[in-house]
Structures are given as C-alpha cells and as structure tokens.
C-alpha positions in Angstrom: 81.6 148.2 188.3 82.4 148.9 185.1 80.4 147.2 182.0 82.4 145.0 180.2 82.8 145.6 176.4 81.8 142.6 174.1 84.1 142.2 171.3 82.3 143.8 168.0 82.0 142.1 164.8 84.1 144.6 163.3 87.2 144.4 161.9 89.2 144.2 164.3 88.4 140.4 165.7 87.9 139.3 161.9 91.3 140.7 160.7 93.2 138.8 164.0 91.3 135.7 162.8 91.5 135.9 159.1 94.9 133.3 159.0 92.6 130.6 160.8 89.3 131.0 158.9 91.9 130.5 155.4 92.8 127.2 157.2 89.3 126.1 157.7 88.1 127.1 154.3 90.7 125.0 152.5 90.3 122.2 155.1 86.7 122.6 154.4 86.8 122.6 150.5 89.6 119.5 150.6 86.9 117.7 152.4 83.8 118.7 150.0 86.5 117.5 146.9 87.4 114.2 149.0 83.6 113.4 149.4 82.6 114.4 145.7 85.5 112.2 144.5 84.6 109.0 146.4 81.0 109.7 145.2 82.0 110.1 141.6 83.9 106.7 142.4 80.8 104.6 143.7 79.3 103.7 140.0 82.9 102.6 138.4 83.3 100.3 141.5 79.5 99.0 140.6 80.2 98.4 137.2 83.4 96.3 138.0 81.4 94.5 140.3 78.9 93.7 137.4 80.8 92.7 135.3 83.1 90.4 137.4 80.0 88.9 138.2 78.3 88.2 134.9 81.7 86.8 133.8 81.5 83.2 135.0 83.0 80.5 133.0 81.9 77.4 132.0 84.0 74.2 132.7 83.8 71.2 130.4 82.2 67.9 131.8 80.6 64.8 130.4 78.3 62.7 132.1 74.6 61.5 131.3 72.2 63.9 132.6 69.8 62.9 135.5 66.3 62.3 134.6 65.2 64.5 137.0 61.1 64.5 137.3 59.2 67.1 139.2 55.9 69.0 138.9 55.7 72.2 136.9 53.6 75.4 138.0 50.5 74.0 136.9 51.1 71.0 138.9 51.6 69.0 135.9 54.7 65.9 135.7 57.7 67.0 134.2 60.7 65.3 133.1 64.2 66.5 131.5 64.0 63.3 129.3 61.1 64.7 127.7 63.8 67.4 126.2 65.5 64.5 124.5 67.4 65.8 120.7 67.1 69.5 122.2 69.8 71.2 123.8 68.8 72.3 127.4 70.6 74.6 130.0 69.4 73.2 133.0 69.5 76.3 135.6 69.7 75.8 139.5 68.2 78.8 140.9 66.0 80.4 144.1 63.5 83.4 144.2 66.2 84.8 147.2 69.1 84.8 145.6 70.6 88.2 144.0 72.7 87.3 141.5 70.3 84.3 140.0 67.8 86.9 139.6 70.6 89.2 138.1 70.9 86.1 134.9 67.4 86.0 134.7 66.4 88.6 131.9 70.0 87.6 130.3 68.8 83.9 130.2 64.9 84.9 129.2 66.2 87.3 126.0 68.7 84.3 125.1 65.5 81.3 125.1 63.3 83.6 123.0 66.0 84.3 120.5 66.7 80.6 120.2 63.9 78.5 121.1 63.1 78.2 117.1 66.2 76.2 117.4 66.0 73.3 119.6 67.1 75.0 122.5 65.4 75.3 126.1 66.2 76.8 129.5 64.8 74.7 131.9 65.1 76.6 135.3 64.6 74.5 138.2 63.6 76.7 141.7 65.2 75.3 144.6 63.3 74.9 147.7 60.7 77.3 147.8 57.1 77.0 147.7 55.3 76.9 144.2 53.2 79.8 145.0 56.0 82.3 145.3 58.1 80.8 142.4 54.9 81.1 140.3 54.4 84.5 141.6 58.3 85.8 140.6 57.5 83.9 137.4 54.7 86.1 136.5 55.7 89.4 138.2 59.2 88.9 135.7 57.5 87.8 132.6 59.6 84.7 132.3 58.9 82.5 129.1 60.5 79.3 129.7 59.8 76.3 131.5 60.4 77.1 135.4 59.8 74.2 138.0 59.1 74.3 141.8 61.9 72.0 143.4 60.7 72.1 146.8 62.5 69.1 147.7 66.3 69.8 146.3 65.4 66.9 143.9 67.5 68.5 141.2 70.3 69.9 143.2 70.6 66.2 145.2 71.0 64.8 141.6 73.4 66.9 140.2 75.5 67.2 143.0 75.2 70.8 142.7 76.0 73.1 146.1 76.1 76.7 144.9 73.7 79.1 143.2 73.2 79.9 140.2 74.7 77.1 138.7 73.7 76.0 134.9 74.3 73.1 133.2 74.5 72.6 129.4 72.9 69.0 128.0 73.7 68.4 124.2 70.9 66.5 121.8 72.4 63.1 123.3 71.1 63.8 126.8 75.4 64.4 128.0 76.1 67.3 130.3 79.1 68.9 128.5 79.6 72.5 130.1 78.6 73.4 133.8 78.9 77.1 135.2 78.6 78.5 138.6 77.4 81.8 139.1 75.7 83.8 136.2 76.2 83.5 132.8 76.6 86.5 130.5 74.6 87.4 127.2 78.4 87.0 125.9 79.5 83.8 127.4 75.5 81.6 126.2 76.7 83.4 122.3 80.2 82.1 122.4 79.4 78.4 124.1 75.9 77.6 123.9 75.1 78.9 120.2 77.8 76.5 118.5 76.1 73.8 120.4 72.7 74.8 119.7 74.1 75.2 115.4 75.8 71.5 115.6 73.7 69.4 113.1 
C-alpha cells in the first residue's frame, strides 16, 4: 500500500492559487471600502434628518385661545387666561414622544432668554400621569410651566391631533401661529421674537 503524500505548504500549491488569492484579496478590499463608505455616510444622514425634524414651519391662523383650565404639577389650579397680556407658546407634547423631547432644550433656552419680555412657554403634557410628568421635568431641568393633562382637555380644546404641536397666542389672547413638529431656535427667533417685540 503506497502512502499518499499530502501536498506541501510550499511554493507549488501557493503558486498555482496565486491568481485566485489575488482576486479574493481585491474583492475583500472592495468590501471593506464599501463598508467604510457606508459607515461614514451615517452621520451625514443623521444630520440631514436632524435638520428636517428641526425645521417645522408655522401656519398663520386667527382664533381666540380656548381658556384651558387644569392643575399644575403642584396640584394647583391654572388656566391659560392667567397669561393674558403675555405672548404664550402653548406646546402640546408627551414624555414618550421623541420629537417632543428633541425640542424641549430649545424651548427652555428660548424661554429663559425672553421670559423678562412678557413671554411664556406653557407645555401641556398629553395624557401621562402627573408623577411621570414631574419626574421628566425634574430630570431635564425644565423651567417653564408644565401642566399634566391626563384627560386630553387641552388637545381637545385646540383640536390638536399630532405631537408635538405648538400654538402662539398673542397679548390679546388670539392664536396667530401654529406649528406641527419640533420648532428650531431659528424659527423661534424668526417668527416669535417679532411678536414679543411688538408694543
């Protein structure tokens, strides 16, 4: 019985497979380059989405603001009519809503910059329990009034069906602008600041 020799790992076998190895190497390198290109494109795509979600544009409207009456996080009675004579941005939002949470830091910063000018943000949370809303407000350092609305009183009164939706109420109590979607800092400065600055 003759012993069968296994092929050696020397030059003979490698030389026969050299063209095939080169092809595999080129294909492998190509796949790596494709993967790197795909990876590098992810931040760009995210940036474009961020710009789209941050560019909600207002629609001009004209109707008296409903006098929504609720209780605040301290269980005290509150009403939109308490802000008569101020410019109010009523923001309908929810703790579970990603675009709502996205705009909260922007609204908070704008409120801090303009609260001394007779401007208020009133964020009315749509449907969640008081304790959950209070925890969110504390965790995120929100300084404007936040009212829980477990029975959807405000969104019903304003006929709002999408979150987030915001309504700008002028000093005479008229709703003059509405946004569907998160509001950018640029749009707050462009559309809200001139209303605040009106005599």
